[in-house]
Backbone as JSON, one array per atom type, in Angstrom:
{
  "sequence": "MTNRNMQVTALTSPPAAVHSRGRGRPSAREDLPCPIRDVLDRIGDAWSVLVLTTVEPGPLRFNQLRRQVEDISQRMLTVTLRHLERDGLVSRTVIPSTPPQVEYALTTMGRSLCLPLKVLADWAGSHQPVIRSARRLYDSGASEQ",
  "N": [[-7.22, -108.6, 14.09], [-9.78, -108.47, 11.79], [-11.13, -109.58, 8.63], [-13.38, -108.08, 7.99], [-12.79, -105.56, 8.8], [-11.2, -104.5, 6.94], [-10.6, -102.78, 3.91], [-10.52, -103.36, 0.56], [-9.32, -102.15, -2.47], [-11.16, -102.03, -5.5], [-10.5, -103.74, -8.58], [-11.37, -102.57, -10.83], [-11.43, -100.42, -13.67], [-11.3, -96.82, -13.9], [-13.53, -94.53, -15.64], [-12.82, -94.11, -19.15], [-12.19, -91.48, -19.77], [-10.75, -90.45, -17.65], [-8.39, -91.81, -17.52], [-4.86, -92.05, -17.32], [-1.48, -91.81, -18.48], [1.98, -92.57, -18.17], [3.56, -89.8, -16.86], [1.28, -88.83, -15.5], [-0.01, -87.58, -17.51], [-2.83, -87.24, -19.68], [-3.88, -90.04, -21.56], [-3.39, -90.36, -25.02], [-4.59, -92.28, -26.58], [-6.42, -94.95, -25.49], [-7.0, -97.31, -26.63], [-4.92, -98.71, -27.79], [-3.61, -101.09, -29.99], [-1.38, -102.65, -29.52], [-0.13, -104.93, -27.38], [2.4, -105.3, -26.23], [3.65, -102.79, -26.24], [1.9, -101.47, -24.53], [2.27, -102.84, -22.06], [5.04, -102.49, -21.72], [5.13, -99.74, -21.39], [4.36, -99.54, -18.75], [6.14, -101.23, -17.19], [8.5, -100.24, -18.04], [9.06, -97.83, -16.91], [10.77, -95.69, -14.54], [10.46, -96.7, -11.91], [8.57, -98.79, -11.47], [9.29, -101.59, -11.73], [11.1, -101.89, -9.63], [9.43, -101.36, -7.43], [7.53, -103.44, -7.7], [9.17, -105.74, -7.35], [10.03, -105.3, -4.78], [7.71, -105.51, -3.26], [7.1, -108.12, -3.68], [7.82, -110.25, -1.75], [5.86, -109.96, 0.23], [2.98, -108.19, 1.65], [3.34, -104.65, 2.14], [3.45, -101.67, 4.09], [3.0, -98.22, 3.14], [5.14, -96.46, 4.02], [7.08, -98.34, 4.75], [7.62, -99.46, 2.3], [8.59, -97.22, 0.96], [10.97, -96.77, 2.36], [12.42, -99.0, 1.58], [12.73, -98.86, -1.19], [15.18, -97.43, -2.65], [15.98, -93.97, -2.96], [13.52, -93.1, -4.04], [11.0, -90.67, -4.3], [8.35, -89.46, -2.16], [6.17, -88.6, -3.66], [6.66, -89.79, -6.2], [6.52, -92.48, -5.51], [3.86, -92.66, -4.74], [2.55, -92.04, -7.2], [3.52, -94.13, -8.81], [2.52, -96.41, -7.44], [-0.23, -95.96, -7.76], [-0.48, -96.24, -10.56], [0.32, -98.92, -10.87], [-1.66, -100.15, -9.38], [-3.91, -99.42, -10.85], [-3.42, -100.84, -13.18], [-3.85, -103.35, -12.29], [-1.87, -104.81, -11.03], [-1.04, -104.45, -8.45], [-2.53, -104.49, -5.24], [-4.4, -102.43, -3.04], [-4.91, -102.06, 0.32], [-6.9, -100.75, 2.8], [-6.52, -100.33, 6.15], [-8.51, -99.88, 8.8], [-7.63, -97.83, 11.35], [-6.15, -95.8, 13.89], [-3.66, -93.66, 13.26], [-5.18, -94.22, 9.97], [-4.04, -97.12, 8.19], [-2.34, -98.22, 5.26], [-1.86, -100.91, 3.14], [0.13, -102.44, 0.63], [0.1, -104.92, -1.85], [1.07, -107.61, -4.05], [-1.05, -108.53, -6.72], [-2.63, -111.47, -8.1], [-2.06, -111.36, -10.82], [0.07, -109.53, -10.76], [1.94, -111.03, -9.34], [2.37, -113.02, -11.23], [3.89, -111.66, -13.06], [6.35, -111.43, -11.9], [8.12, -113.62, -12.36], [8.95, -113.39, -15.17], [10.21, -110.9, -14.83], [12.28, -111.55, -13.09], [13.79, -113.24, -14.73], [14.6, -111.36, -16.64], [16.08, -109.63, -14.95], [18.14, -111.38, -14.14], [19.33, -111.86, -16.63], [20.21, -109.27, -17.24], [22.03, -108.86, -15.15], [24.0, -110.79, -15.73], [24.9, -109.94, -18.2], [25.71, -107.33, -17.96], [28.52, -106.5, -17.65], [29.49, -106.96, -20.29], [27.86, -105.28, -21.79], [28.58, -102.79, -20.71], [31.24, -102.71, -21.51], [30.92, -102.67, -24.3], [29.68, -100.18, -24.55], [31.75, -98.47, -23.69], [33.62, -98.93, -25.72], [32.18, -98.02, -27.95], [31.75, -95.32, -27.22], [34.35, -94.42, -27.24], [34.85, -94.1, -29.86], [35.84, -96.1, -31.37], [34.15, -97.8, -32.64], [33.47, -96.63, -34.99], [35.17, -97.24, -37.0]],
  "CA": [[-7.78, -107.84, 13.01], [-10.58, -109.34, 10.95], [-11.3, -109.12, 7.25], [-14.44, -107.08, 7.84], [-12.21, -104.26, 9.11], [-10.3, -104.12, 5.87], [-11.24, -102.38, 2.66], [-9.61, -103.58, -0.56], [-9.8, -101.43, -3.64], [-11.58, -102.85, -6.62], [-9.57, -103.72, -9.7], [-12.03, -102.04, -12.02], [-10.83, -99.2, -14.17], [-12.17, -95.66, -13.97], [-13.94, -94.23, -17.01], [-11.71, -93.84, -20.07], [-11.86, -90.06, -19.8], [-9.83, -90.08, -16.58], [-7.17, -92.62, -17.59], [-3.64, -91.31, -17.61], [-0.35, -92.65, -18.82], [3.26, -91.91, -17.94], [3.68, -88.89, -15.72], [0.01, -88.22, -15.17], [-0.62, -86.98, -18.7], [-3.91, -88.05, -20.24], [-3.49, -90.88, -22.68], [-3.95, -89.95, -26.31], [-5.46, -93.37, -27.01], [-6.42, -96.11, -24.59], [-7.32, -98.51, -27.39], [-3.75, -99.13, -28.55], [-3.7, -102.53, -30.25], [-0.12, -103.34, -29.26], [-0.02, -105.28, -25.96], [3.77, -105.15, -25.75], [3.87, -101.37, -25.93], [1.09, -101.15, -23.36], [2.94, -103.37, -20.86], [6.35, -101.84, -21.57], [4.9, -98.41, -20.83], [4.29, -99.65, -17.3], [7.34, -101.77, -16.54], [9.67, -99.54, -18.55], [9.32, -96.55, -16.23], [11.93, -95.72, -13.64], [10.24, -97.24, -10.58], [7.6, -99.88, -11.34], [9.92, -102.9, -11.5], [11.65, -101.89, -8.27], [8.31, -101.46, -6.49], [6.99, -104.79, -7.8], [10.08, -106.73, -6.75], [10.09, -105.03, -3.34], [6.46, -105.98, -2.66], [6.93, -109.55, -3.96], [7.8, -111.16, -0.59], [4.63, -109.85, 1.02], [2.42, -106.83, 1.75], [4.11, -103.62, 2.85], [2.83, -100.36, 4.23], [3.6, -97.2, 2.28], [6.44, -96.0, 4.5], [8.02, -99.46, 4.65], [7.98, -99.54, 0.88], [9.42, -96.04, 0.63], [12.32, -96.97, 2.92], [13.11, -100.09, 0.9], [13.02, -98.49, -2.57], [16.14, -96.33, -2.51], [15.94, -92.73, -3.75], [12.22, -92.74, -4.58], [10.33, -89.62, -3.52], [7.0, -89.81, -1.74], [5.27, -88.35, -4.79], [6.86, -90.8, -7.25], [6.01, -93.76, -5.02], [2.4, -92.56, -4.83], [2.16, -92.13, -8.61], [3.84, -95.49, -9.28], [1.56, -97.34, -6.86], [-1.52, -95.74, -8.42], [-0.42, -96.84, -11.89], [0.35, -100.37, -10.71], [-2.99, -100.55, -8.91], [-4.81, -99.25, -11.99], [-3.14, -101.91, -14.13], [-4.21, -104.64, -11.68], [-0.67, -105.53, -10.59], [-0.9, -104.24, -7.01], [-3.78, -104.17, -4.54], [-4.28, -101.45, -1.95], [-5.83, -102.41, 1.39], [-6.97, -99.75, 3.86], [-6.78, -100.95, 7.45], [-9.0, -98.82, 9.67], [-6.97, -97.68, 12.64], [-5.83, -94.39, 14.09], [-4.16, -93.21, 11.95], [-5.42, -95.33, 9.04], [-2.87, -97.7, 7.55], [-2.57, -98.75, 3.92], [-0.9, -101.93, 2.73], [0.18, -102.76, -0.79], [0.51, -106.31, -2.1], [0.91, -108.03, -5.43], [-2.22, -109.31, -7.09], [-2.25, -112.7, -8.8], [-1.42, -110.96, -12.07], [1.37, -108.95, -10.41], [2.83, -112.14, -8.99], [2.74, -113.73, -12.46], [4.88, -110.85, -13.76], [7.64, -111.5, -11.21], [9.02, -114.59, -12.99], [9.63, -112.76, -16.3], [11.1, -109.83, -14.34], [13.47, -112.21, -12.54], [14.59, -113.67, -15.88], [15.21, -110.14, -17.18], [17.11, -109.18, -13.99], [19.27, -112.31, -14.24], [20.0, -111.58, -17.91], [20.89, -107.98, -17.1], [23.18, -109.04, -14.27], [25.06, -111.56, -16.37], [25.38, -109.26, -19.41], [26.1, -105.94, -17.69], [29.91, -106.2, -18.0], [29.64, -106.93, -21.74], [27.19, -104.06, -22.25], [29.43, -101.64, -20.34], [32.41, -102.74, -22.39], [30.47, -102.22, -25.62], [29.46, -98.74, -24.45], [33.06, -97.8, -23.66], [34.16, -99.04, -27.07], [31.38, -97.13, -28.81], [32.01, -93.93, -26.8], [35.72, -94.04, -27.59], [34.9, -93.88, -31.29], [36.43, -97.26, -32.04], [33.13, -98.5, -33.44], [33.27, -95.91, -36.25], [36.17, -97.68, -37.99]],
  "C": [[-8.55, -108.81, 12.11], [-10.73, -108.74, 9.57], [-12.37, -108.06, 7.11], [-13.94, -105.68, 8.16], [-11.32, -103.74, 7.99], [-11.09, -103.78, 4.62], [-10.21, -102.55, 1.56], [-10.18, -102.86, -1.76], [-10.17, -102.41, -4.74], [-10.58, -102.73, -7.75], [-10.23, -103.24, -10.97], [-11.4, -100.72, -12.4], [-11.81, -98.05, -14.12], [-12.58, -95.41, -15.41], [-12.76, -93.81, -17.86], [-11.28, -92.39, -20.05], [-10.84, -89.68, -18.73], [-8.56, -90.91, -16.58], [-5.98, -91.71, -17.89], [-2.53, -92.28, -17.89], [0.92, -91.86, -18.51], [3.23, -91.05, -16.7], [2.38, -88.15, -15.43], [-0.66, -87.54, -16.35], [-1.77, -87.85, -19.17], [-3.4, -88.84, -21.43], [-4.15, -90.37, -23.95], [-4.95, -91.0, -26.78], [-5.33, -94.53, -26.04], [-6.66, -97.4, -25.35], [-6.15, -98.97, -28.25], [-3.79, -100.65, -28.76], [-2.45, -103.32, -29.87], [0.04, -103.67, -27.78], [1.39, -105.1, -25.42], [4.04, -103.7, -25.38], [3.11, -100.97, -24.67], [1.77, -101.61, -22.06], [4.29, -102.7, -20.65], [6.23, -100.41, -21.07], [4.9, -98.46, -19.31], [5.61, -100.11, -16.71], [8.61, -101.06, -17.01], [9.92, -98.21, -17.86], [10.41, -96.75, -15.18], [11.7, -96.53, -12.36], [9.39, -98.5, -10.49], [8.23, -101.24, -11.03], [10.49, -102.97, -10.09], [10.55, -102.03, -7.23], [7.74, -102.88, -6.52], [7.88, -105.81, -7.12], [10.21, -106.52, -5.24], [8.86, -105.58, -2.62], [6.3, -107.5, -2.82], [6.92, -110.44, -2.71], [6.53, -111.09, 0.25], [4.19, -108.4, 1.13], [3.31, -105.9, 2.57], [3.26, -102.37, 2.98], [3.64, -99.34, 3.43], [5.0, -96.81, 2.74], [7.49, -97.1, 4.52], [8.54, -99.57, 3.23], [8.9, -98.4, 0.49], [10.84, -96.2, 1.17], [13.11, -98.02, 2.14], [13.46, -99.79, -0.56], [13.89, -97.23, -2.51], [15.87, -95.18, -3.46], [14.59, -92.38, -4.35], [11.58, -91.68, -3.68], [8.93, -90.12, -3.14], [6.03, -89.66, -2.9], [5.4, -89.43, -5.86], [6.36, -92.17, -6.79], [4.49, -93.77, -5.1], [1.92, -92.74, -6.26], [2.39, -93.55, -9.14], [2.84, -96.51, -8.74], [0.18, -97.18, -7.48], [-1.56, -96.39, -9.8], [-0.44, -98.37, -11.79], [-1.0, -100.9, -10.24], [-3.99, -100.47, -10.07], [-4.65, -100.39, -12.99], [-3.43, -103.3, -13.54], [-3.03, -105.45, -11.2], [-0.48, -105.47, -9.08], [-2.28, -103.96, -6.43], [-3.45, -103.25, -3.37], [-5.34, -101.8, -0.92], [-5.75, -101.35, 2.47], [-7.36, -100.48, 5.14], [-7.24, -99.85, 8.4], [-8.32, -98.87, 11.03], [-6.73, -96.19, 12.8], [-4.33, -94.26, 14.22], [-4.39, -94.42, 11.04], [-4.12, -95.82, 8.42], [-3.27, -98.26, 6.19], [-1.46, -99.74, 3.61], [-1.01, -102.17, 1.24], [0.71, -104.17, -0.95], [0.35, -106.6, -3.58], [-0.42, -108.76, -5.6], [-1.71, -110.6, -7.74], [-1.54, -112.35, -10.11], [-0.04, -110.34, -11.81], [2.39, -110.02, -10.07], [3.28, -112.9, -10.24], [3.77, -112.95, -13.28], [6.27, -110.99, -13.14], [8.61, -112.5, -11.84], [9.7, -113.99, -14.23], [10.58, -111.64, -15.87], [12.38, -110.42, -13.76], [14.38, -112.69, -13.67], [15.31, -112.47, -16.49], [16.33, -109.63, -16.26], [18.34, -110.07, -14.04], [20.06, -112.07, -15.52], [20.8, -110.29, -17.81], [22.15, -108.12, -16.24], [24.32, -109.78, -14.94], [25.64, -110.85, -17.6], [25.85, -107.83, -19.17], [27.56, -105.65, -18.02], [30.13, -106.09, -19.51], [29.01, -105.66, -22.31], [28.03, -102.83, -21.92], [30.68, -101.56, -21.21], [32.05, -102.23, -23.78], [30.23, -100.71, -25.62], [30.78, -97.98, -24.47], [33.7, -97.8, -25.04], [33.46, -98.08, -28.02], [31.72, -95.66, -28.51], [33.41, -93.47, -27.16], [35.88, -93.79, -29.09], [35.47, -95.05, -32.07], [35.42, -97.98, -32.93], [32.92, -97.82, -34.8], [34.23, -96.39, -37.33], [35.65, -98.74, -38.87]]
}
């Protein structure tokens, strides 16, 4: 397979009128000045981090990705990949064959996000028991004293 047989989507954004945020709803404002909120909107959803970390080792076809990300529906994987592609974190490559195949891979920017995500995952793993204990204490009403 040669590169001339592959089509990679451009990382340019569509016109502002067609941008969407969250669950496909049109964004109220695309010119939000807060970069943290903008990024957290993407990585704070239910699936983006799992998809990014699953694609990190190397490109995967859609169905491979769907099998590896537990409990994600076909529709949610499609929506998540579109959002990640739109944000420049994932590239989509169409490989002409019968039937056509599509591969997803991290872009350079997507790869640069994996280190902070790993730090967050490590922090979450080491603090989960303490957080669960705090929740139990709070839920029991002991924190109201």
